[in-house]
C-alpha positions in Angstrom: 0.0 0.0 0.0 1.6 3.3 -1.0 2.4 5.8 1.7 0.2 9.0 1.8 1.9 12.4 1.8 -0.4 13.4 4.6 -0.1 12.0 8.1 -2.1 12.4 11.3 0.2 11.7 14.2 -0.3 10.9 17.9 -4.1 11.0 18.1 -6.1 7.9 19.1 -9.5 9.5 18.8 -12.2 8.4 16.5 -12.4 11.8 14.9 -8.7 11.5 13.9 -9.3 8.1 12.3 -12.4 9.4 10.5 -10.5 12.5 9.3 -7.6 10.3 8.0 -10.0 8.2 6.0 -11.8 11.2 4.6 -8.7 13.1 3.4 -6.7 10.0 2.5 -4.1 10.5 5.2 -2.0 7.9 7.0 -2.9 7.6 10.6 -0.3 6.9 13.4 -2.2 7.0 16.7 0.8 6.8 19.1 0.6 8.7 22.4 4.0 10.3 22.3 6.9 10.9 19.9 9.8 8.4 20.2 12.2 6.7 18.0 10.1 3.6 18.3 6.9 5.4 17.3 8.5 7.2 14.4 10.2 4.2 12.9 7.3 3.4 10.6 6.9 6.9 9.4 8.7 7.7 6.1 9.2 11.3 7.0 10.9 12.2 3.7 7.7 11.4 1.8 5.5 13.5 4.0 4.3 16.9 2.9 1.6 17.6 5.6 1.7 16.6 9.3 -1.4 16.9 11.5 -1.1 16.4 15.2 -2.7 17.5 18.5 -1.6 20.8 19.9 -0.3 19.0 23.0 2.3 17.2 20.9 3.8 20.3 19.2 6.6 20.5 21.7 7.6 16.9 21.2 7.4 17.2 17.4 9.9 20.2 17.6 12.5 17.8 19.1 12.5 15.6 16.0 14.4 17.1 13.0 13.2 14.3 10.7 9.8 16.0 10.7 11.1 19.6 10.1 10.2 21.4 7.0 6.7 19.9 6.8 3.5 21.8 6.6 2.2 21.4 10.2 -1.5 21.7 11.2 -2.3 21.6 14.9 -5.6 20.4 16.2 -7.0 21.4 19.6 -9.5 23.6 21.3 -9.0 27.4 21.3 -8.0 27.9 24.9 -5.2 29.6 26.8 -3.2 26.5 27.5 -3.2 25.5 23.8 -2.5 29.0 22.8 0.6 29.0 25.0 1.8 25.7 23.4 1.3 27.1 19.9 3.2 30.3 20.7 6.1 28.3 22.2 6.2 26.1 19.2 6.2 29.0 16.7 9.3 30.3 18.3 11.3 27.3 17.0 9.4 26.2 13.9 6.6 27.3 11.6 3.0 26.4 12.0 0.7 26.3 8.9 -2.6 26.3 10.8 -4.4 25.7 14.0 -7.9 24.3 14.0 -10.1 23.3 16.8 -11.6 20.1 15.3 -11.1 17.4 12.6 -14.7 17.5 11.6 -14.8 21.1 10.3 -14.6 22.2 6.7 -11.9 24.6 7.7 -9.7 21.6 8.7 -10.1 19.9 5.3 -9.5 23.2 3.5 -6.3 23.8 5.4 -5.0 20.3 4.7 -5.7 20.6 1.0 -4.2 24.1 0.7 -1.1 23.0 2.7 -0.7 19.9 0.5 -0.9 22.1 -2.7 1.7 24.5 -1.3 4.0 21.7 -0.2 3.9 20.0 -3.6 4.4 23.3 -5.4 7.4 24.0 -3.2 8.8 20.5 -3.8 8.3 20.9 -7.5 10.0 24.3 -7.4 12.9 22.8 -5.5 13.2 19.9 -7.9 13.0 22.3 -10.9 15.7 24.5 -9.4 17.9 21.5 -8.8 17.4 20.4 -12.4 18.1 23.9 -13.6 21.4 24.0 -11.7 22.3 20.5 -12.9 21.5 21.5 -16.5 23.7 24.7 -16.1 26.5 22.6 -14.7 26.2 20.2 -17.6 26.2 23.0 -20.1 29.2 24.6 -18.4 31.1 21.4 -18.4 30.3 20.8 -22.1 31.3 24.4 -22.9 34.6 23.9 -21.2 35.2 20.6 -23.0 34.3 22.3 -26.3 36.7 25.2 -25.6 39.5 22.8 -24.8 38.9 20.8 -27.9 38.7 23.9 -30.0 42.0 25.2 -28.5 43.6 21.8 -29.0 42.4 21.7 -32.6 43.6 25.3 -33.2 47.0 24.3 -31.9 47.1 21.3 -34.2 46.1 23.3 -37.2 48.7 26.0 -36.4 51.3 23.3 -36.1 50.2 21.7 -39.4 50.1 25.1 -41.1 53.6 25.9 -39.9 55.0 22.5 -41.0 53.3 22.9 -44.4 54.8 26.3 -44.9 58.2 25.1 -43.9 57.9 22.2 -46.3 56.8 24.5 -49.1 59.7 26.8 -48.5 62.1 23.9 -48.5 60.6 22.6 -51.7 61.0 26.1 -53.3 64.7 26.2 -52.2 65.3 22.7 -53.6 63.6 23.7 -56.8 65.8 26.8 -57.1 68.9 24.7 -56.4 68.0 22.1 -59.1 67.2 24.9 -61.6 70.6 26.5 -60.8 72.3 23.2 -61.6 70.3 23.0 -64.9 71.1 26.4 -66.2 74.8 26.6 -65.1 77.4 26.3 -67.7 80.3 24.9 -65.6 81.1 23.2 -62.4 82.4 26.4 -60.7 79.2 28.1 -61.7 77.1 25.3 -60.2 79.0 25.6 -56.9 78.6 29.4 -56.8 74.8 29.2 -57.5 74.3 26.5 -54.9 76.3 28.6 -52.3 74.1 31.6 -53.0 70.9 29.6 -52.7 71.8 27.4 -49.7 73.9 30.0 -47.8 72.9 30.2 -44.1 72.8 34.0 -44.2 70.0 34.1 -46.8 67.8 31.4 -45.3 65.7 30.9 -42.1 66.9 28.1 -39.9 64.1 25.7 -40.9 63.8 26.5 -44.7 66.5 24.2 -46.1 69.8 22.3 -45.3 72.3 25.1 -44.6 75.7 24.9 -46.2 78.6 27.3 -46.2 80.4 25.9 -49.2 80.0 23.3 -52.0 82.5 21.3 -53.9 81.8 18.9 -56.8 84.5 16.4 -57.7 84.8 13.6 -60.3 87.1 10.6 -60.5 88.7 12.0 -63.6 90.0 15.1 -61.7 93.5 15.1 -60.5 94.2 14.6 -56.8 95.2 18.2 -56.5 91.9 19.4 -58.0 89.7 17.1 -56.0 91.4 17.5 -52.6 90.9 21.1 -51.5 88.1 21.6 -48.9 87.1 24.8 -47.0 89.0 24.7 -43.7 86.2 26.6 -42.0 83.8 23.7 -42.3 83.1 21.9 -39.1 81.0 19.2 -40.8 81.3 17.8 -44.3 78.5 15.8 -46.1 79.3 13.9 -49.3 76.7 12.6 -51.7 77.6 10.5 -54.8 76.8 11.7 -58.3 76.2 8.7 -60.4 79.2 6.3 -60.3 82.1 8.8 -61.0 81.5 11.9 -59.0 80.6 13.4 -55.6 79.1 16.6 -54.3 80.5 17.8 -50.9 78.5 20.2 -48.6 80.3 21.9 -45.7 79.1 23.8 -42.6 
């Protein structure tokens, strides 16, 4: 049997039982509040709590029942008025009625139930709103990170492509120089001009300070001289009877 969101607590009277049946409330007719008497009450599911005025002070001592719409039932007299005033100093009271059998009681219960449900829905909606905002913020941050990562990748790719294009241009100029030159010394001069470190950025092409081209048909004296300033020499064969030497 599903638990009602309205509970009448601590009243063993026939009027309380009849009222519970009329408004569809759960009835717990214990004489006083205690851990034993409250163990069967699912406080979290309750929206409205109805109880005798005499038990207001005991209810205030149980935090599991705080935050509920409380309706007190009891005659309008000085003793009950004092109990109500003392209770209202520590917790809120939705209504005080003198009898379960009045229309006023039922109206207060239904109105309190409506307000409690509206408040619960507002709280749930607000929680969903904050959760939605947090989700959107997290997704936005992830998107920004991915965009920044992608931008970095694209910048790196663009930089590498530009460097590759410039190196290709330099190599094309070097090959064209070889093609149009009329002699070996002219080829060496043209390559020096194109590949000289002073005329190129550090990433545009292999840097060389001097170039020598030798063939096996040259005399030892012609083939031997190398620039003494070169700290490193690279030699590449030209076919089967020659070499090109690059120095840095």
